[in-house]
C-alpha positions as CSV (number, residue, x, y, z in Angstrom):
1,M,11.4,-48.0,-10.5
2,P,11.8,-51.5,-12.1
3,K,10.4,-51.5,-15.7
4,G,8.0,-54.4,-16.2
5,R,6.3,-56.1,-19.1
6,L,3.2,-58.0,-20.3
7,A,4.1,-60.7,-22.8
8,P,1.1,-62.4,-24.3
9,S,1.7,-65.3,-26.7
10,P,-0.8,-65.6,-29.6
11,T,-0.8,-69.4,-29.6
12,G,-4.3,-69.6,-28.3
13,A,-7.0,-67.8,-26.3
14,Q,-6.2,-66.1,-23.0
15,H,-7.9,-67.6,-19.9
16,P,-8.2,-66.6,-16.1
17,G,-4.7,-68.1,-15.5
18,N,-3.1,-65.8,-18.0
19,A,-5.2,-62.9,-16.6
20,R,-4.0,-63.6,-13.1
21,T,-0.4,-63.4,-14.0
22,F,-1.0,-60.2,-16.2
23,L,-2.7,-58.6,-13.2
24,V,0.3,-59.2,-10.9
25,A,2.7,-57.9,-13.6
26,W,0.5,-54.8,-14.1
27,L,0.2,-54.1,-10.4
28,A,3.9,-54.6,-9.7
29,A,4.7,-51.8,-12.3
30,R,1.9,-49.4,-11.4
31,S,2.4,-49.7,-7.7
32,S,6.1,-48.6,-8.2
33,R,5.1,-46.0,-10.8
34,S,7.3,-47.9,-13.3
35,P,6.8,-48.0,-17.1
36,L,5.2,-51.2,-18.5
37,V,6.0,-52.8,-21.9
38,C,3.6,-55.0,-23.9
39,R,5.5,-57.4,-26.1
40,I,4.1,-60.0,-28.4
41,E,5.9,-63.4,-28.1
42,D,5.0,-64.9,-31.5
43,I,7.9,-67.0,-32.5
44,D,6.4,-70.3,-31.4
45,S,5.3,-71.2,-34.9
46,P,3.3,-73.1,-36.2
47,R,1.1,-72.6,-33.1
48,V,0.8,-68.8,-33.6
49,K,-2.6,-67.6,-34.6
50,L,-3.1,-64.0,-35.7
51,W,-6.6,-63.9,-34.3
52,A,-5.2,-64.8,-30.9
53,L,-2.9,-61.8,-31.0
54,T,-5.6,-59.2,-31.5
55,Q,-7.9,-61.1,-29.1
56,A,-5.2,-61.1,-26.4
57,L,-4.7,-57.3,-26.6
58,D,-8.5,-56.7,-26.5
59,D,-8.7,-59.0,-23.5
60,L,-6.0,-56.9,-21.7
61,A,-7.8,-53.7,-22.4
62,W,-11.1,-55.1,-21.3
63,L,-9.6,-56.1,-18.0
64,G,-8.3,-52.6,-17.5
65,L,-4.6,-53.5,-18.0
66,D,-2.8,-50.8,-20.0
67,W,0.8,-50.4,-21.1
68,D,3.2,-47.6,-21.9
69,E,5.3,-49.1,-24.7
70,G,4.2,-51.6,-27.3
71,P,1.7,-52.2,-30.1
72,P,-1.5,-50.3,-30.2
73,R,-4.7,-52.3,-30.1
74,P,-5.9,-51.4,-33.6
75,G,-3.8,-52.5,-36.6
76,V,-1.9,-55.2,-34.8
77,R,-2.1,-57.5,-37.9
78,A,-0.5,-54.8,-40.0
79,A,2.2,-54.3,-37.3
80,M,3.1,-58.0,-37.6
81,E,3.3,-58.0,-41.4
82,A,4.9,-54.7,-42.2
83,G,8.4,-53.8,-40.9
84,D,7.6,-50.1,-40.6
85,E,4.6,-50.3,-38.3
86,P,4.7,-48.8,-34.8
87,G,4.3,-52.1,-33.0
88,V,7.0,-54.0,-34.8
89,P,9.9,-53.5,-32.2
90,F,7.7,-55.2,-29.7
91,V,6.7,-58.2,-31.9
92,Q,9.3,-61.0,-31.8
93,S,8.8,-62.2,-35.4
94,Q,10.1,-58.8,-36.5
95,R,13.3,-59.1,-34.4
96,L,14.8,-62.2,-36.0
97,A,17.8,-60.3,-37.3
98,R,18.7,-59.2,-33.8
99,Y,18.5,-62.8,-32.5
100,R,20.7,-64.0,-35.4
101,D,23.4,-61.4,-34.3
102,V,23.4,-62.8,-30.8
103,L,23.6,-66.4,-32.1
104,A,26.5,-65.4,-34.3
105,E,28.4,-64.1,-31.2
106,L,27.7,-67.3,-29.3
107,K,28.9,-69.4,-32.3
108,S,32.1,-67.4,-32.5
109,R,32.8,-68.1,-28.8
110,E,32.1,-71.8,-29.2
111,L,29.3,-71.5,-26.6
112,I,26.8,-73.3,-28.7
113,Y,27.0,-76.4,-31.0
114,P,25.0,-78.0,-33.8
115,C,22.9,-81.0,-32.6
116,T,21.4,-83.6,-34.9
117,C,19.5,-85.5,-32.3
118,S,15.7,-86.0,-32.7
119,R,14.4,-82.9,-34.4
120,S,10.9,-83.3,-33.0
121,E,12.3,-83.3,-29.4
122,A,14.5,-80.4,-30.1
123,S,11.6,-78.4,-31.5
124,Q,9.5,-79.1,-28.5
125,A,12.4,-78.2,-26.2
126,A,12.8,-74.8,-27.9
127,S,9.3,-73.6,-27.1
128,A,8.2,-72.1,-23.8
129,P,7.8,-75.2,-21.5
130,H,4.9,-75.7,-19.1
131,A,4.5,-77.6,-15.9
132,G,5.1,-81.3,-16.4
133,H,6.6,-80.7,-19.9
134,E,10.2,-80.1,-19.1
135,P,12.4,-82.0,-21.6
136,A,14.7,-84.8,-20.3
137,V,18.3,-83.7,-19.5
138,Y,20.2,-83.9,-22.7
139,P,23.0,-86.5,-22.5
140,G,25.5,-84.5,-24.5
141,T,25.5,-86.8,-27.6
142,C,26.6,-83.9,-29.9
143,A,28.5,-81.8,-27.4
144,G,31.8,-82.7,-28.9
145,R,31.0,-80.7,-32.1
146,F,32.4,-77.3,-32.9
147,A,30.2,-74.5,-34.3
148,G,32.0,-74.6,-37.6
149,E,30.9,-78.2,-38.2
150,A,27.4,-76.9,-39.0
151,A,28.7,-76.0,-42.5
152,S,29.1,-79.7,-43.4
153,L,25.6,-80.7,-42.1
154,P,22.6,-80.7,-44.4
155,E,20.5,-77.6,-43.8
156,G,17.5,-78.2,-41.5
157,T,18.9,-81.3,-39.9
158,Y,20.3,-79.8,-36.8
159,C,19.4,-77.3,-34.0
160,W,21.8,-75.4,-31.8
161,R,22.4,-76.2,-28.2
162,F,23.9,-74.0,-25.5
163,R,26.8,-75.5,-23.5
164,M,26.1,-75.7,-19.7
165,A,29.5,-77.3,-18.9
166,G,31.0,-73.9,-18.0
167,F,28.6,-73.4,-15.0
168,R,30.3,-75.4,-12.4
169,E,28.9,-73.5,-9.4
170,P,25.1,-73.4,-8.6
171,I,23.3,-70.3,-9.7
172,G,20.0,-68.8,-8.5
173,W,17.9,-65.8,-7.6
174,Q,15.7,-64.5,-4.9
175,D,12.2,-64.8,-6.4
176,A,9.7,-62.1,-5.3
177,I,7.0,-64.8,-4.8
178,A,8.6,-68.2,-4.8
179,G,11.6,-67.3,-2.6
180,L,15.2,-68.5,-3.0
181,Q,15.8,-70.7,-6.1
182,V,19.1,-72.5,-6.6
183,A,20.2,-75.2,-9.0
184,S,23.3,-76.8,-10.5
185,L,22.8,-76.3,-14.2
186,P,24.8,-79.1,-16.0
187,G,23.3,-82.0,-14.1
188,T,19.8,-80.6,-13.5
189,L,19.0,-79.0,-16.8
190,G,21.7,-80.0,-19.3
191,D,22.5,-78.3,-22.6
192,F,19.4,-76.7,-24.0
193,V,18.1,-75.8,-27.4
194,I,18.8,-72.2,-28.3
195,A,17.8,-72.2,-31.9
196,K,15.6,-74.5,-33.9
197,A,16.4,-76.4,-37.1
198,D,15.0,-73.6,-39.2
199,G,17.3,-71.1,-37.6
200,T,14.7,-69.3,-35.5
201,P,15.6,-68.6,-31.9
202,S,14.2,-70.6,-29.0
203,Y,12.0,-69.1,-26.4
204,Q,15.0,-69.0,-24.0
205,L,17.1,-66.8,-26.3
206,A,14.4,-64.6,-27.6
207,V,13.1,-63.5,-24.2
208,V,16.6,-62.8,-22.8
209,V,17.5,-60.6,-25.8
210,D,14.1,-58.9,-25.7
211,D,14.2,-58.2,-22.0
212,H,17.7,-56.8,-22.3
213,D,17.1,-54.6,-25.3
214,M,13.8,-53.3,-23.8
215,G,15.3,-52.5,-20.5
216,I,13.1,-54.9,-18.5
217,E,14.0,-55.0,-14.8
218,Q,11.1,-57.0,-13.4
219,V,9.8,-60.2,-15.0
220,V,6.5,-61.6,-13.8
221,R,5.3,-65.0,-15.2
222,G,3.8,-68.4,-14.2
223,D,5.9,-70.6,-11.9
224,D,5.9,-73.4,-14.6
225,L,8.7,-71.3,-16.1
226,I,11.1,-71.5,-13.1
227,P,13.3,-74.0,-14.9
228,S,13.5,-71.6,-17.9
229,T,14.7,-68.9,-15.6
230,F,17.8,-70.9,-14.7
231,R,18.6,-71.3,-18.4
232,Q,18.0,-67.6,-19.0
233,L,20.3,-66.6,-16.1
234,A,23.0,-68.7,-17.8
235,L,22.5,-66.7,-21.0
236,Y,22.6,-63.4,-19.1
237,Q,25.9,-64.3,-17.4
238,T,27.4,-65.5,-20.7
239,L,26.4,-62.3,-22.6
240,G,27.6,-60.1,-19.7
241,W,24.1,-58.6,-19.3
242,Q,22.3,-57.6,-16.0
243,A,19.5,-60.0,-15.3
244,P,16.1,-58.6,-14.2
245,G,14.3,-59.5,-11.0
246,F,11.9,-62.4,-11.2
247,A,8.5,-63.2,-9.7
248,H,6.8,-66.5,-10.5
249,V,3.1,-66.6,-9.9
250,P,1.5,-70.0,-8.9
251,L,-0.7,-71.5,-11.5
252,V,-4.4,-71.6,-11.8
253,K,-5.5,-75.2,-12.0
254,G,-8.6,-77.2,-12.9
255,P,-10.5,-79.5,-10.5
256,D,-8.2,-82.3,-11.4
257,G,-5.2,-80.4,-10.1
258,L,-3.7,-79.9,-13.6
259,R,-2.9,-76.6,-15.2
260,L,-6.1,-74.8,-16.4
261,A,-6.7,-75.8,-20.0
262,K,-9.4,-76.7,-22.6
263,R,-10.0,-80.1,-20.9
264,H,-11.6,-78.2,-18.0
265,G,-14.2,-76.5,-20.3
266,D,-14.1,-73.4,-22.3
267,S,-12.7,-70.5,-20.2
268,R,-11.7,-68.0,-22.8
269,L,-11.7,-64.4,-21.6
270,S,-13.1,-63.4,-25.0
271,I,-16.3,-65.2,-24.2
272,L,-16.8,-63.1,-21.1
273,R,-15.9,-59.9,-22.9
274,E,-18.2,-60.6,-25.8
275,A,-21.0,-61.6,-23.4
276,G,-20.8,-58.2,-21.7
277,V,-19.6,-59.5,-18.4
278,D,-18.4,-56.8,-16.0
279,P,-14.6,-57.2,-16.0
280,R,-14.5,-55.9,-12.4
281,R,-16.1,-59.3,-11.3
282,V,-13.2,-61.1,-13.0
283,I,-10.6,-58.8,-11.4
284,G,-12.3,-59.3,-8.0
285,W,-12.0,-63.1,-8.2
286,L,-8.4,-62.9,-9.4
287,A,-7.5,-60.5,-6.6
288,R,-9.1,-62.7,-3.9
289,S,-7.3,-65.8,-5.3
290,L,-4.0,-64.0,-5.1
291,G,-4.5,-62.8,-1.6
292,L,-4.7,-59.2,-2.7
293,A,-8.3,-58.7,-1.6
294,E,-10.3,-60.2,1.3
295,E,-13.5,-60.7,-0.8
296,A,-14.1,-61.6,-4.4
297,S,-16.1,-58.4,-4.9
298,P,-16.1,-56.4,-8.1
299,I,-13.1,-54.1,-8.3
300,T,-10.9,-52.4,-10.9
301,P,-7.1,-53.0,-11.2
302,G,-6.5,-49.4,-10.3
303,E,-8.2,-49.8,-6.9
304,L,-5.6,-52.5,-6.0
305,I,-2.6,-50.4,-6.6
306,E,-2.2,-48.7,-3.2
307,T,-2.4,-52.0,-1.3
308,F,-0.3,-54.2,-3.6
309,A,2.5,-56.0,-1.8
310,W,4.6,-59.0,-2.9
311,E,4.3,-60.6,0.5
312,K,0.5,-60.8,0.2
313,I,0.6,-63.1,-2.8
314,A,-0.4,-66.7,-2.2
315,K,2.4,-69.1,-2.6
316,D,0.2,-72.1,-3.7
317,P,-1.7,-72.8,-6.9
318,V,-5.4,-72.0,-6.9
319,M,-8.2,-74.1,-8.3
320,F,-10.6,-72.4,-10.7
321,P,-14.2,-73.6,-9.9
322,R,-16.5,-74.1,-12.8
323,E,-19.3,-72.5,-10.9
324,V,-17.4,-69.2,-10.8
325,W,-17.3,-69.2,-14.6
326,E,-21.0,-70.0,-14.9
327,G,-21.8,-67.3,-12.3
328,W,-20.0,-64.7,-14.4
329,L,-22.1,-65.6,-17.4
330,R,-25.5,-65.6,-15.7
């Protein structure tokens, strides 16, 4: 029974693309009678918005996607701001001490080094990347530095990079949706940012520590994060931790073939929820787009559990027609 997770990020409103991935993660857990964690990935400051956090959890509940461990829907703002609230262990911004402990271990083993190259590029590289936004392979300009040299550098002028040089053999995994994925890490991805100039962890480090600590055994997310998975596997191997299984869901795109975003028109789930749209209509379209239903008829997530199978999920991205959105709102 592989334990799964939902991991909304409060950097903006949730849209049908997010909902599609959440639905697969939910069905993967429920079809195997596995526990499901909800974790708030909120370290991507300054993009984090508190309203987006409560909105994301309300959207999940509206869609009929529940969880077994994680923050309750009410009082999430308090959970983020007070260290003794029930939801805190599942909110990244309240786990910074744990990330610092892992960074200290990596420093002691000389597996990371301080890098003073372009702080803006380093900050961007430390966030969760999306399709078409992978940073260029780092040329190793600062790779000759030792961890202890950070003490002689002005505070805030450097980030920390993880050394990929030790991974001489290709690594990979069998993805539940995308199939076999293999890459040679030093030449393909290069040394990556593992902590920002302000000392906060990168997306890559935080999710590995979180998934390990929370016992996550099945990670479901968008296929724009496949490059990140290679980096995370390197961290799992370095730390001696068992990596979870991975399933990367093809993206939902706009009519121009690009990832669904604001440029394609407002597609916030909260608009549908507040307008009183039947969430079963949304689930029906998502299920049909995934290959989990023959028709886009209204349906609940629970009705899809018995027939869920990884091999049914479409391998290609899907286009989100604007007329579908307009039809929901009529």
